[in-house]
N, CA, C and O atoms as CSV, one atom per row, in Angstrom:
chain,resi,resn,atom,element,x,y,z
A,1,MET,N,N,0.808,-1.188,0.000
A,1,MET,CA,C,0.000,0.000,0.000
A,1,MET,C,C,0.860,1.265,0.000
A,1,MET,O,O,0.342,2.366,-0.188
A,2,ARG,N,N,2.128,1.119,0.202
A,2,ARG,CA,C,2.996,2.298,0.243
A,2,ARG,C,C,3.614,2.617,-1.107
A,2,ARG,O,O,4.080,3.735,-1.327
A,3,VAL,N,N,3.622,1.648,-2.012
A,3,VAL,CA,C,4.240,1.827,-3.311
A,3,VAL,C,C,3.145,1.880,-4.366
A,3,VAL,O,O,2.220,1.068,-4.368
A,4,ARG,N,N,3.268,2.835,-5.245
A,4,ARG,CA,C,2.288,2.940,-6.316
A,4,ARG,C,C,2.804,2.174,-7.532
A,4,ARG,O,O,3.909,2.418,-8.017
A,5,PHE,N,N,1.983,1.248,-8.008
A,5,PHE,CA,C,2.346,0.453,-9.166
A,5,PHE,C,C,1.759,1.073,-10.420
A,5,PHE,O,O,0.732,1.751,-10.383
A,6,ARG,N,N,2.431,0.825,-11.522
A,6,ARG,CA,C,1.922,1.346,-12.789
A,6,ARG,C,C,0.663,0.587,-13.169
A,6,ARG,O,O,0.532,-0.591,-12.835
A,7,PRO,N,N,-0.251,1.225,-13.848
A,7,PRO,CA,C,-1.467,0.518,-14.265
A,7,PRO,C,C,-1.131,-0.582,-15.266
A,7,PRO,O,O,-0.241,-0.422,-16.102
A,8,THR,N,N,-1.839,-1.680,-15.176
A,8,THR,CA,C,-1.566,-2.796,-16.067
A,8,THR,C,C,-2.507,-2.822,-17.262
A,8,THR,O,O,-2.402,-3.698,-18.121
A,9,ASN,N,N,-3.419,-1.871,-17.318
A,9,ASN,CA,C,-4.301,-1.831,-18.478
A,9,ASN,C,C,-3.983,-0.613,-19.332
A,9,ASN,O,O,-3.451,0.385,-18.845
A,10,ASP,N,N,-4.312,-0.711,-20.587
A,10,ASP,CA,C,-4.108,0.385,-21.522
A,10,ASP,C,C,-5.477,0.947,-21.881
A,10,ASP,O,O,-6.228,0.306,-22.617
A,11,PRO,N,N,-5.818,2.129,-21.378
A,11,PRO,CA,C,-7.154,2.682,-21.631
A,11,PRO,C,C,-7.480,2.871,-23.107
A,11,PRO,O,O,-8.653,2.921,-23.476
A,12,SER,N,N,-6.461,2.975,-23.956
A,12,SER,CA,C,-6.745,3.143,-25.379
A,12,SER,C,C,-7.195,1.834,-26.037
A,12,SER,O,O,-7.846,1.861,-27.081
A,13,ILE,N,N,-6.855,0.693,-25.437
A,13,ILE,CA,C,-7.243,-0.610,-25.973
A,13,ILE,C,C,-8.427,-1.185,-25.191
A,13,ILE,O,O,-9.335,-1.776,-25.774
A,14,ASP,N,N,-8.408,-1.010,-23.885
A,14,ASP,CA,C,-9.444,-1.565,-23.020
A,14,ASP,C,C,-10.640,-0.621,-22.984
A,14,ASP,O,O,-10.805,0.150,-22.039
A,15,THR,N,N,-11.471,-0.688,-24.017
A,15,THR,CA,C,-12.587,0.251,-24.159
A,15,THR,C,C,-13.946,-0.416,-24.017
A,15,THR,O,O,-14.967,0.195,-24.334
A,16,PHE,N,N,-13.979,-1.651,-23.549
A,16,PHE,CA,C,-15.253,-2.348,-23.409
A,16,PHE,C,C,-16.085,-1.666,-22.334
A,16,PHE,O,O,-15.588,-1.373,-21.247
A,17,ARG,N,N,-17.333,-1.417,-22.636
A,17,ARG,CA,C,-18.227,-0.747,-21.698
A,17,ARG,C,C,-19.025,-1.798,-20.936
A,17,ARG,O,O,-19.884,-2.471,-21.506
A,18,THR,N,N,-18.740,-1.933,-19.662
A,18,THR,CA,C,-19.342,-2.998,-18.856
A,18,THR,C,C,-20.847,-2.840,-18.686
A,18,THR,O,O,-21.540,-3.808,-18.373
A,19,GLU,N,N,-21.357,-1.633,-18.887
A,19,GLU,CA,C,-22.806,-1.474,-18.766
A,19,GLU,C,C,-23.543,-2.266,-19.846
A,19,GLU,O,O,-24.736,-2.534,-19.705
A,20,PHE,N,N,-22.848,-2.642,-20.920
A,20,PHE,CA,C,-23.456,-3.474,-21.954
A,20,PHE,C,C,-23.638,-4.923,-21.489
A,20,PHE,O,O,-24.344,-5.701,-22.130
A,21,ILE,N,N,-23.005,-5.274,-20.381
A,21,ILE,CA,C,-23.197,-6.596,-19.788
A,21,ILE,C,C,-24.116,-6.496,-18.574
A,21,ILE,O,O,-25.054,-7.280,-18.426
A,22,VAL,N,N,-23.836,-5.525,-17.709
A,22,VAL,CA,C,-24.577,-5.403,-16.453
A,22,VAL,C,C,-26.054,-5.101,-16.705
A,22,VAL,O,O,-26.920,-5.703,-16.071
A,23,GLY,N,N,-26.350,-4.190,-17.609
A,23,GLY,CA,C,-27.729,-3.822,-17.886
A,23,GLY,C,C,-28.577,-4.983,-18.394
A,23,GLY,O,O,-29.621,-5.276,-17.812
A,24,PRO,N,N,-28.150,-5.652,-19.471
A,24,PRO,CA,C,-28.928,-6.799,-19.950
A,24,PRO,C,C,-29.018,-7.942,-18.927
A,24,PRO,O,O,-30.043,-8.618,-18.845
A,25,ALA,N,N,-27.949,-8.157,-18.150
A,25,ALA,CA,C,-28.004,-9.213,-17.129
A,25,ALA,C,C,-29.056,-8.877,-16.077
A,25,ALA,O,O,-29.787,-9.759,-15.626
A,26,PHE,N,N,-29.134,-7.616,-15.690
A,26,PHE,CA,C,-30.145,-7.215,-14.701
A,26,PHE,C,C,-31.547,-7.313,-15.293
A,26,PHE,O,O,-32.480,-7.746,-14.616
A,27,LEU,N,N,-31.695,-6.918,-16.533
A,27,LEU,CA,C,-32.999,-7.022,-17.193
A,27,LEU,C,C,-33.438,-8.490,-17.303
A,27,LEU,O,O,-34.600,-8.812,-17.055
A,28,CYS,N,N,-32.517,-9.366,-17.671
A,28,CYS,CA,C,-32.831,-10.798,-17.723
A,28,CYS,C,C,-33.206,-11.331,-16.341
A,28,CYS,O,O,-34.094,-12.174,-16.215
A,29,ALA,N,N,-32.526,-10.837,-15.307
A,29,ALA,CA,C,-32.845,-11.270,-13.946
A,29,ALA,C,C,-34.251,-10.833,-13.548
A,29,ALA,O,O,-34.953,-11.561,-12.846
A,30,LEU,N,N,-34.656,-9.669,-13.987
A,30,LEU,CA,C,-36.016,-9.208,-13.686
A,30,LEU,C,C,-37.065,-10.017,-14.447
A,30,LEU,O,O,-38.151,-10.280,-13.931
A,31,LEU,N,N,-36.733,-10.407,-15.670
A,31,LEU,CA,C,-37.699,-11.120,-16.505
A,31,LEU,C,C,-37.717,-12.630,-16.262
A,31,LEU,O,O,-38.775,-13.259,-16.298
A,32,PHE,N,N,-36.538,-13.203,-16.016
A,32,PHE,CA,C,-36.422,-14.649,-15.893
A,32,PHE,C,C,-35.918,-15.009,-14.501
A,32,PHE,O,O,-34.715,-14.967,-14.243
A,33,ASN,N,N,-36.814,-15.353,-13.624
A,33,ASN,CA,C,-36.478,-15.803,-12.279
A,33,ASN,C,C,-37.561,-16.770,-11.833
A,33,ASN,O,O,-38.612,-16.868,-12.467
A,34,TYR,N,N,-37.308,-17.482,-10.750
A,34,TYR,CA,C,-38.279,-18.468,-10.280
A,34,TYR,C,C,-39.311,-17.853,-9.335
A,34,TYR,O,O,-40.437,-18.341,-9.244
A,35,GLN,N,N,-38.936,-16.800,-8.643
A,35,GLN,CA,C,-39.840,-16.037,-7.783
A,35,GLN,C,C,-39.405,-14.587,-7.860
A,35,GLN,O,O,-38.214,-14.295,-7.962
A,36,PHE,N,N,-40.356,-13.690,-7.813
A,36,PHE,CA,C,-40.010,-12.272,-7.903
A,36,PHE,C,C,-39.702,-11.728,-6.503
A,36,PHE,O,O,-40.420,-10.880,-5.972
A,37,THR,N,N,-38.609,-12.246,-5.924
A,37,THR,CA,C,-38.123,-11.766,-4.625
A,37,THR,C,C,-36.719,-11.204,-4.821
A,37,THR,O,O,-36.053,-11.502,-5.812
A,38,LEU,N,N,-36.286,-10.400,-3.882
A,38,LEU,CA,C,-34.969,-9.766,-4.003
A,38,LEU,C,C,-33.859,-10.806,-4.117
A,38,LEU,O,O,-32.989,-10.695,-4.981
A,39,SER,N,N,-33.885,-11.809,-3.253
A,39,SER,CA,C,-32.806,-12.803,-3.287
A,39,SER,C,C,-32.817,-13.603,-4.587
A,39,SER,O,O,-31.758,-13.934,-5.120
A,40,GLU,N,N,-33.987,-13.911,-5.091
A,40,GLU,CA,C,-34.081,-14.661,-6.341
A,40,GLU,C,C,-33.629,-13.827,-7.535
A,40,GLU,O,O,-32.960,-14.335,-8.435
A,41,ILE,N,N,-33.992,-12.562,-7.542
A,41,ILE,CA,C,-33.565,-11.667,-8.623
A,41,ILE,C,C,-32.050,-11.490,-8.587
A,41,ILE,O,O,-31.400,-11.505,-9.632
A,42,LEU,N,N,-31.483,-11.324,-7.392
A,42,LEU,CA,C,-30.028,-11.185,-7.276
A,42,LEU,C,C,-29.316,-12.469,-7.693
A,42,LEU,O,O,-28.257,-12.412,-8.317
A,43,TRP,N,N,-29.889,-13.633,-7.352
A,43,TRP,CA,C,-29.285,-14.899,-7.773
A,43,TRP,C,C,-29.304,-15.001,-9.295
A,43,TRP,O,O,-28.295,-15.344,-9.912
A,44,SER,N,N,-30.460,-14.702,-9.902
A,44,SER,CA,C,-30.564,-14.752,-11.362
A,44,SER,C,C,-29.599,-13.763,-12.009
A,44,SER,O,O,-28.960,-14.074,-13.014
A,45,PHE,N,N,-29.497,-12.575,-11.429
A,45,PHE,CA,C,-28.564,-11.567,-11.941
A,45,PHE,C,C,-27.138,-12.099,-11.921
A,45,PHE,O,O,-26.395,-11.919,-12.885
A,46,SER,N,N,-26.750,-12.755,-10.828
A,46,SER,CA,C,-25.377,-13.273,-10.742
A,46,SER,C,C,-25.129,-14.360,-11.777
A,46,SER,O,O,-24.037,-14.444,-12.338
A,47,ILE,N,N,-26.133,-15.193,-12.034
A,47,ILE,CA,C,-25.981,-16.257,-13.031
A,47,ILE,C,C,-25.836,-15.661,-14.431
A,47,ILE,O,O,-24.952,-16.055,-15.192
A,48,PHE,N,N,-26.708,-14.710,-14.764
A,48,PHE,CA,C,-26.637,-14.091,-16.089
A,48,PHE,C,C,-25.362,-13.266,-16.256
A,48,PHE,O,O,-24.757,-13.266,-17.328
A,49,LEU,N,N,-24.956,-12.569,-15.208
A,49,LEU,CA,C,-23.731,-11.765,-15.284
A,49,LEU,C,C,-22.505,-12.657,-15.449
A,49,LEU,O,O,-21.603,-12.341,-16.226
A,50,GLU,N,N,-22.473,-13.772,-14.717
A,50,GLU,CA,C,-21.336,-14.690,-14.833
A,50,GLU,C,C,-21.231,-15.263,-16.236
A,50,GLU,O,O,-20.130,-15.502,-16.730
A,51,SER,N,N,-22.372,-15.486,-16.879
A,51,SER,CA,C,-22.321,-16.092,-18.204
A,51,SER,C,C,-21.671,-15.179,-19.232
A,51,SER,O,O,-21.132,-15.665,-20.226
A,52,CYS,N,N,-21.709,-13.885,-19.020
A,52,CYS,CA,C,-21.135,-12.933,-19.980
A,52,CYS,C,C,-19.920,-12.184,-19.443
A,52,CYS,O,O,-19.391,-11.299,-20.115
A,53,ALA,N,N,-19.481,-12.526,-18.254
A,53,ALA,CA,C,-18.387,-11.783,-17.622
A,53,ALA,C,C,-17.058,-11.931,-18.368
A,53,ALA,O,O,-16.153,-11.121,-18.164
A,54,ILE,N,N,-16.924,-12.923,-19.208
A,54,ILE,CA,C,-15.690,-13.135,-19.960
A,54,ILE,C,C,-15.588,-12.207,-21.172
A,54,ILE,O,O,-14.513,-12.064,-21.754
A,55,LEU,N,N,-16.692,-11.581,-21.551
A,55,LEU,CA,C,-16.692,-10.744,-22.758
A,55,LEU,C,C,-15.647,-9.625,-22.756
A,55,LEU,O,O,-15.018,-9.412,-23.792
A,56,PRO,N,N,-15.423,-8.897,-21.654
A,56,PRO,CA,C,-14.370,-7.866,-21.710
A,56,PRO,C,C,-12.986,-8.433,-22.029
A,56,PRO,O,O,-12.219,-7.826,-22.775
A,57,GLN,N,N,-12.672,-9.598,-21.462
A,57,GLN,CA,C,-11.368,-10.200,-21.744
A,57,GLN,C,C,-11.281,-10.660,-23.198
A,57,GLN,O,O,-10.257,-10.466,-23.854
A,58,LEU,N,N,-12.353,-11.266,-23.699
A,58,LEU,CA,C,-12.355,-11.696,-25.100
A,58,LEU,C,C,-12.312,-10.498,-26.044
A,58,LEU,O,O,-11.678,-10.553,-27.098
A,59,PHE,N,N,-12.981,-9.425,-25.665
A,59,PHE,CA,C,-12.942,-8.190,-26.452
A,59,PHE,C,C,-11.518,-7.639,-26.512
A,59,PHE,O,O,-11.059,-7.202,-27.567
A,60,LEU,N,N,-10.828,-7.662,-25.380
A,60,LEU,CA,C,-9.443,-7.186,-25.336
A,60,LEU,C,C,-8.534,-8.077,-26.187
A,60,LEU,O,O,-7.653,-7.576,-26.886
A,61,LEU,N,N,-8.744,-9.382,-26.129
A,61,LEU,CA,C,-7.966,-10.283,-26.979
A,61,LEU,C,C,-8.211,-9.991,-28.459
A,61,LEU,O,O,-7.286,-10.033,-29.270
A,62,GLN,N,N,-9.446,-9.699,-28.796
A,62,GLN,CA,C,-9.783,-9.374,-30.184
A,62,GLN,C,C,-9.098,-8.085,-30.614
A,62,GLN,O,O,-8.616,-7.975,-31.742
A,63,ARG,N,N,-9.056,-7.111,-29.710
A,63,ARG,CA,C,-8.438,-5.818,-30.041
A,63,ARG,C,C,-6.930,-5.931,-30.216
A,63,ARG,O,O,-6.366,-5.336,-31.134
A,64,THR,N,N,-6.278,-6.685,-29.349
A,64,THR,CA,C,-4.816,-6.787,-29.420
A,64,THR,C,C,-4.374,-7.879,-30.392
A,64,THR,O,O,-3.312,-7.770,-31.004
A,65,GLY,N,N,-5.184,-8.934,-30.536
A,65,GLY,CA,C,-4.846,-10.021,-31.444
A,65,GLY,C,C,-3.896,-11.041,-30.868
A,65,GLY,O,O,-3.588,-12.041,-31.516
A,66,GLU,N,N,-3.421,-10.799,-29.639
A,66,GLU,CA,C,-2.498,-11.752,-29.018
A,66,GLU,C,C,-2.618,-11.660,-27.507
A,66,GLU,O,O,-3.211,-10.724,-26.971
A,67,ALA,N,N,-2.041,-12.656,-26.824
A,67,ALA,CA,C,-2.067,-12.663,-25.366
A,67,ALA,C,C,-0.871,-13.435,-24.844
A,67,ALA,O,O,-0.302,-14.277,-25.539
A,68,GLU,N,N,-0.498,-13.136,-23.604
A,68,GLU,CA,C,0.577,-13.875,-22.960
A,68,GLU,C,C,0.091,-15.283,-22.649
A,68,GLU,O,O,-1.108,-15.524,-22.512
A,69,THR,N,N,1.028,-16.197,-22.541
A,69,THR,CA,C,0.687,-17.592,-22.293
A,69,THR,C,C,-0.061,-17.769,-20.977
A,69,THR,O,O,-1.028,-18.529,-20.913
A,70,ILE,N,N,0.370,-17.084,-19.937
A,70,ILE,CA,C,-0.284,-17.229,-18.632
A,70,ILE,C,C,-1.737,-16.761,-18.699
A,70,ILE,O,O,-2.607,-17.344,-18.050
A,71,THR,N,N,-2.001,-15.721,-19.473
A,71,THR,CA,C,-3.372,-15.228,-19.626
A,71,THR,C,C,-4.233,-16.247,-20.349
A,71,THR,O,O,-5.381,-16.478,-19.969
A,72,THR,N,N,-3.686,-16.854,-21.386
A,72,THR,CA,C,-4.470,-17.848,-22.130
A,72,THR,C,C,-4.740,-19.086,-21.281
A,72,THR,O,O,-5.825,-19.662,-21.359
A,73,HIS,N,N,-3.760,-19.504,-20.467
A,73,HIS,CA,C,-3.990,-20.652,-19.584
A,73,HIS,C,C,-5.063,-20.321,-18.542
A,73,HIS,O,O,-5.891,-21.168,-18.208
A,74,TYR,N,N,-5.043,-19.091,-18.034
A,74,TYR,CA,C,-6.054,-18.666,-17.060
A,74,TYR,C,C,-7.445,-18.683,-17.688
A,74,TYR,O,O,-8.391,-19.189,-17.084
A,75,LEU,N,N,-7.574,-18.138,-18.886
A,75,LEU,CA,C,-8.869,-18.137,-19.563
A,75,LEU,C,C,-9.339,-19.558,-19.875
A,75,LEU,O,O,-10.530,-19.858,-19.785
A,76,ALA,N,N,-8.407,-20.421,-20.239
A,76,ALA,CA,C,-8.771,-21.809,-20.506
A,76,ALA,C,C,-9.260,-22.487,-19.227
A,76,ALA,O,O,-10.220,-23.256,-19.262
A,77,ALA,N,N,-8.608,-22.208,-18.102
A,77,ALA,CA,C,-9.048,-22.785,-16.829
A,77,ALA,C,C,-10.456,-22.313,-16.472
A,77,ALA,O,O,-11.264,-23.092,-15.968
A,78,LEU,N,N,-10.747,-21.045,-16.731
A,78,LEU,CA,C,-12.101,-20.542,-16.483
A,78,LEU,C,C,-13.124,-21.256,-17.366
A,78,LEU,O,O,-14.215,-21.598,-16.908
A,79,GLY,N,N,-12.775,-21.475,-18.606
A,79,GLY,CA,C,-13.683,-22.157,-19.515
A,79,GLY,C,C,-13.893,-23.612,-19.144
A,79,GLY,O,O,-15.012,-24.118,-19.224
A,80,VAL,N,N,-12.832,-24.287,-18.739
A,80,VAL,CA,C,-12.951,-25.686,-18.338
A,80,VAL,C,C,-13.788,-25.791,-17.062
A,80,VAL,O,O,-14.599,-26.705,-16.914
A,81,TYR,N,N,-13.585,-24.858,-16.156
A,81,TYR,CA,C,-14.386,-24.819,-14.924
A,81,TYR,C,C,-15.872,-24.744,-15.264
A,81,TYR,O,O,-16.686,-25.460,-14.681
A,82,ARG,N,N,-16.212,-23.890,-16.194
A,82,ARG,CA,C,-17.624,-23.737,-16.558
A,82,ARG,C,C,-18.116,-24.963,-17.328
A,82,ARG,O,O,-19.275,-25.353,-17.184
A,83,ALA,N,N,-17.267,-25.567,-18.132
A,83,ALA,CA,C,-17.671,-26.759,-18.876
A,83,ALA,C,C,-17.952,-27.928,-17.932
A,83,ALA,O,O,-18.756,-28.801,-18.260
A,84,PHE,N,N,-17.304,-27.959,-16.766
A,84,PHE,CA,C,-17.578,-29.013,-15.792
A,84,PHE,C,C,-18.969,-28.895,-15.179
A,84,PHE,O,O,-19.436,-29.834,-14.535
A,85,TYR,N,N,-19.633,-27.772,-15.364
A,85,TYR,CA,C,-21.011,-27.646,-14.910
A,85,TYR,C,C,-21.927,-28.589,-15.691
A,85,TYR,O,O,-22.926,-29.070,-15.154
A,86,ILE,N,N,-21.595,-28.852,-16.942
A,86,ILE,CA,C,-22.460,-29.672,-17.792
A,86,ILE,C,C,-22.627,-31.089,-17.221
A,86,ILE,O,O,-23.760,-31.561,-17.130
A,87,PRO,N,N,-21.541,-31.790,-16.832
A,87,PRO,CA,C,-21.755,-33.101,-16.188
A,87,PRO,C,C,-22.548,-32.983,-14.876
A,87,PRO,O,O,-23.296,-33.894,-14.524
A,88,ASN,N,N,-22.389,-31.881,-14.165
A,88,ASN,CA,C,-23.158,-31.669,-12.943
A,88,ASN,C,C,-24.650,-31.585,-13.245
A,88,ASN,O,O,-25.464,-32.153,-12.517
A,89,TRP,N,N,-25.013,-30.881,-14.313
A,89,TRP,CA,C,-26.423,-30.785,-14.687
A,89,TRP,C,C,-26.979,-32.160,-15.044
A,89,TRP,O,O,-28.094,-32.505,-14.653
A,90,ILE,N,N,-26.204,-32.936,-15.780
A,90,ILE,CA,C,-26.644,-34.278,-16.173
A,90,ILE,C,C,-26.815,-35.156,-14.935
A,90,ILE,O,O,-27.803,-35.878,-14.805
A,91,TYR,N,N,-25.849,-35.083,-14.039
A,91,TYR,CA,C,-25.920,-35.871,-12.798
A,91,TYR,C,C,-27.147,-35.482,-11.983
A,91,TYR,O,O,-27.874,-36.355,-11.507
A,92,ARG,N,N,-27.384,-34.195,-11.818
A,92,ARG,CA,C,-28.545,-33.744,-11.033
A,92,ARG,C,C,-29.859,-34.151,-11.689
A,92,ARG,O,O,-30.838,-34.442,-11.002
A,93,TYR,N,N,-29.877,-34.170,-12.999
A,93,TYR,CA,C,-31.100,-34.592,-13.681
A,93,TYR,C,C,-31.405,-36.062,-13.399
A,93,TYR,O,O,-32.543,-36.421,-13.098
A,94,TYR,N,N,-30.381,-36.905,-13.498
A,94,TYR,CA,C,-30.605,-38.333,-13.308
A,94,TYR,C,C,-30.768,-38.727,-11.847
A,94,TYR,O,O,-31.460,-39.703,-11.559
A,95,THR,N,N,-30.163,-38.012,-10.925
A,95,THR,CA,C,-30.271,-38.386,-9.516
A,95,THR,C,C,-31.394,-37.656,-8.789
A,95,THR,O,O,-32.016,-38.225,-7.893
A,96,GLU,N,N,-31.664,-36.403,-9.160
A,96,GLU,CA,C,-32.661,-35.617,-8.455
A,96,GLU,C,C,-33.862,-35.241,-9.314
A,96,GLU,O,O,-34.876,-34.772,-8.797
A,97,GLY,N,N,-33.750,-35.446,-10.621
A,97,GLY,CA,C,-34.835,-35.074,-11.519
A,97,GLY,C,C,-34.993,-33.572,-11.673
A,97,GLY,O,O,-36.080,-33.092,-11.996
A,98,ILE,N,N,-33.920,-32.823,-11.444
A,98,ILE,CA,C,-33.975,-31.357,-11.463
A,98,ILE,C,C,-33.268,-30.819,-12.706
A,98,ILE,O,O,-32.159,-31.239,-13.037
A,99,ILE,N,N,-33.924,-29.892,-13.378
A,99,ILE,CA,C,-33.294,-29.134,-14.458
A,99,ILE,C,C,-33.432,-27.665,-14.090
A,99,ILE,O,O,-34.541,-27.133,-14.045
A,100,ASP,N,N,-32.319,-27.017,-13.830
A,100,ASP,CA,C,-32.324,-25.581,-13.525
A,100,ASP,C,C,-32.162,-24.837,-14.851
A,100,ASP,O,O,-31.044,-24.620,-15.317
A,101,VAL,N,N,-33.271,-24.456,-15.443
A,101,VAL,CA,C,-33.273,-23.887,-16.790
A,101,VAL,C,C,-32.423,-22.622,-16.863
A,101,VAL,O,O,-31.689,-22.431,-17.833
A,102,ILE,N,N,-32.510,-21.770,-15.868
A,102,ILE,CA,C,-31.735,-20.522,-15.880
A,102,ILE,C,C,-30.238,-20.823,-15.899
A,102,ILE,O,O,-29.501,-20.251,-16.701
A,103,ALA,N,N,-29.792,-21.708,-15.030
A,103,ALA,CA,C,-28.363,-22.039,-14.961
A,103,ALA,C,C,-27.899,-22.746,-16.232
A,103,ALA,O,O,-26.795,-22.492,-16.714
A,104,VAL,N,N,-28.722,-23.618,-16.769
A,104,VAL,CA,C,-28.335,-24.357,-17.974
A,104,VAL,C,C,-28.216,-23.413,-19.165
A,104,VAL,O,O,-27.230,-23.468,-19.901
A,105,VAL,N,N,-29.197,-22.559,-19.359
A,105,VAL,CA,C,-29.148,-21.626,-20.497
A,105,VAL,C,C,-27.960,-20.677,-20.359
A,105,VAL,O,O,-27.230,-20.456,-21.325
A,106,ALA,N,N,-27.761,-20.118,-19.172
A,106,ALA,CA,C,-26.628,-19.203,-18.963
A,106,ALA,C,C,-25.297,-19.933,-19.147
A,106,ALA,O,O,-24.358,-19.376,-19.715
A,107,GLY,N,N,-25.215,-21.160,-18.675
A,107,GLY,CA,C,-23.991,-21.938,-18.839
A,107,GLY,C,C,-23.698,-22.269,-20.284
A,107,GLY,O,O,-22.544,-22.239,-20.712
A,108,LEU,N,N,-24.736,-22.584,-21.040
A,108,LEU,CA,C,-24.535,-22.857,-22.468
A,108,LEU,C,C,-24.116,-21.599,-23.215
A,108,LEU,O,O,-23.305,-21.670,-24.139
A,109,VAL,N,N,-24.659,-20.448,-22.827
A,109,VAL,CA,C,-24.233,-19.175,-23.435
A,109,VAL,C,C,-22.760,-18.935,-23.154
A,109,VAL,O,O,-21.997,-18.587,-24.056
A,110,GLN,N,N,-22.359,-19.123,-21.895
A,110,GLN,CA,C,-20.958,-18.884,-21.550
A,110,GLN,C,C,-20.039,-19.869,-22.261
A,110,GLN,O,O,-18.987,-19.477,-22.766
A,111,THR,N,N,-20.418,-21.126,-22.307
A,111,THR,CA,C,-19.598,-22.113,-23.002
A,111,THR,C,C,-19.499,-21.768,-24.490
A,111,THR,O,O,-18.440,-21.924,-25.097
A,112,GLY,N,N,-20.589,-21.306,-25.066
A,112,GLY,CA,C,-20.576,-20.894,-26.466
A,112,GLY,C,C,-19.650,-19.716,-26.721
A,112,GLY,O,O,-18.992,-19.652,-27.759
A,113,LEU,N,N,-19.599,-18.786,-25.777
A,113,LEU,CA,C,-18.703,-17.634,-25.930
A,113,LEU,C,C,-17.236,-18.054,-25.942
A,113,LEU,O,O,-16.396,-17.373,-26.530
A,114,TYR,N,N,-16.934,-19.163,-25.298
A,114,TYR,CA,C,-15.552,-19.645,-25.235
A,114,TYR,C,C,-15.112,-20.406,-26.477
A,114,TYR,O,O,-13.913,-20.621,-26.653
A,115,MET,N,N,-16.017,-20.816,-27.336
A,115,MET,CA,C,-15.679,-21.721,-28.436
A,115,MET,C,C,-14.570,-21.184,-29.343
A,115,MET,O,O,-13.630,-21.913,-29.660
A,116,ASP,N,N,-14.666,-19.938,-29.758
A,116,ASP,CA,C,-13.636,-19.366,-30.627
A,116,ASP,C,C,-12.291,-19.329,-29.910
A,116,ASP,O,O,-11.259,-19.658,-30.497
A,117,PHE,N,N,-12.304,-18.931,-28.648
A,117,PHE,CA,C,-11.071,-18.904,-27.862
A,117,PHE,C,C,-10.460,-20.295,-27.773
A,117,PHE,O,O,-9.259,-20.466,-27.982
A,118,PHE,N,N,-11.294,-21.296,-27.460
A,118,PHE,CA,C,-10.770,-22.655,-27.319
A,118,PHE,C,C,-10.209,-23.198,-28.617
A,118,PHE,O,O,-9.246,-23.965,-28.596
A,119,TYR,N,N,-10.779,-22.826,-29.732
A,119,TYR,CA,C,-10.238,-23.285,-31.010
A,119,TYR,C,C,-8.794,-22.804,-31.175
A,119,TYR,O,O,-7.906,-23.593,-31.500
A,120,VAL,N,N,-8.567,-21.520,-30.953
A,120,VAL,CA,C,-7.206,-20.980,-31.072
A,120,VAL,C,C,-6.313,-21.566,-29.991
A,120,VAL,O,O,-5.150,-21.876,-30.250
A,121,TYR,N,N,-6.837,-21.721,-28.792
A,121,TYR,CA,C,-6.048,-22.266,-27.684
A,121,TYR,C,C,-5.558,-23.677,-27.997
A,121,TYR,O,O,-4.380,-23.984,-27.812
A,122,PHE,N,N,-6.458,-24.530,-28.469
A,122,PHE,CA,C,-6.072,-25.912,-28.739
A,122,PHE,C,C,-5.200,-26.052,-29.974
A,122,PHE,O,O,-4.347,-26.939,-30.025
A,123,THR,N,N,-5.394,-25.196,-30.974
A,123,THR,CA,C,-4.612,-25.341,-32.205
A,123,THR,C,C,-3.266,-24.631,-32.137
A,123,THR,O,O,-2.394,-24.903,-32.963
A,124,ARG,N,N,-3.072,-23.739,-31.188
A,124,ARG,CA,C,-1.799,-23.013,-31.128
A,124,ARG,C,C,-1.088,-23.149,-29.790
A,124,ARG,O,O,0.037,-23.645,-29.733
A,125,VAL,N,N,-1.731,-22.714,-28.717
A,125,VAL,CA,C,-1.050,-22.630,-27.421
A,125,VAL,C,C,-0.611,-24.002,-26.937
A,125,VAL,O,O,0.521,-24.156,-26.479
A,126,LEU,N,N,-1.470,-24.990,-27.028
A,126,LEU,CA,C,-1.096,-26.323,-26.562
A,126,LEU,C,C,-0.037,-26.977,-27.440
A,126,LEU,O,O,0.548,-27.990,-27.057
A,127,LYS,N,N,0.211,-26.402,-28.618
A,127,LYS,CA,C,1.281,-26.899,-29.489
A,127,LYS,C,C,2.563,-26.079,-29.319
A,127,LYS,O,O,3.520,-26.237,-30.078
A,128,GLY,N,N,2.565,-25.198,-28.307
A,128,GLY,CA,C,3.756,-24.423,-28.001
A,128,GLY,C,C,3.886,-23.117,-28.756
A,128,GLY,O,O,4.906,-22.438,-28.639
A,129,GLN,N,N,2.887,-22.753,-29.520
A,129,GLN,CA,C,2.946,-21.506,-30.264
A,129,GLN,C,C,2.324,-20.378,-29.443
A,129,GLN,O,O,1.630,-20.621,-28.456
A,130,LYS,N,N,2.583,-19.160,-29.863
A,130,LYS,CA,C,2.024,-17.999,-29.183
A,130,LYS,C,C,0.551,-17.845,-29.554
A,130,LYS,O,O,0.145,-18.160,-30.672
A,131,PHE,N,N,-0.240,-17.357,-28.600
A,131,PHE,CA,C,-1.661,-17.120,-28.853
A,131,PHE,C,C,-1.796,-15.873,-29.712
A,131,PHE,O,O,-1.589,-14.755,-29.238
A,132,GLU,N,N,-2.146,-16.071,-30.981
A,132,GLU,CA,C,-2.413,-14.979,-31.894
A,132,GLU,C,C,-3.660,-15.321,-32.663
A,132,GLU,O,O,-3.810,-16.439,-33.157
A,133,LEU,N,N,-4.552,-14.365,-32.767
A,133,LEU,CA,C,-5.774,-14.593,-33.512
A,133,LEU,C,C,-5.476,-14.550,-35.010
A,133,LEU,O,O,-4.632,-13.769,-35.451
A,134,PRO,N,N,-6.160,-15.379,-35.792
A,134,PRO,CA,C,-5.947,-15.342,-37.235
A,134,PRO,C,C,-6.340,-13.993,-37.821
A,134,PRO,O,O,-7.289,-13.366,-37.349
A,135,ALA,N,N,-5.639,-13.553,-38.817
A,135,ALA,CA,C,-5.910,-12.243,-39.400
A,135,ALA,C,C,-7.104,-12.223,-40.298
A,135,ALA,O,O,-7.442,-11.178,-40.854
C-alpha cells in the first residue's frame, strides 16, 4: 500500500463498456427468475452476469490479437471450470430429476462464448505456439 504500481491496463485498448453486460443481465434477472423476490432476482442476476463476464477479456484479446501464455492458460481454466457444470447438470437430472433452466441456459451461453477462444487455444497454445488470432 505504500508503493504505487503502474497501471496494467491500456485505456486506449481496453474500451469495453461494462454497462453493456450489467444492464442486460439485470434485465434478464427481472424477466427470468423463479420467484419475484430480491434474493431470487439477485441470484438470477449473478448467473446471467457470470455467463457474460468473460466478454471484456475476449474483447481485449480481439483488439490486441495476441495474449501472454499465462493469460491464455487462465482463460482456458475458467472455460474448463464452466464446462464441468455440464456433467453436474446431467448428474442432477438423473439423480434428483432437477433441471435448472436458468443455470443451464446461462452456462450454455458462456460455453458458447468460449468456443472461438478454445479453437485458437487448442490449435496453437497447446502446441507451443504464441496465442495470436488469425488475421
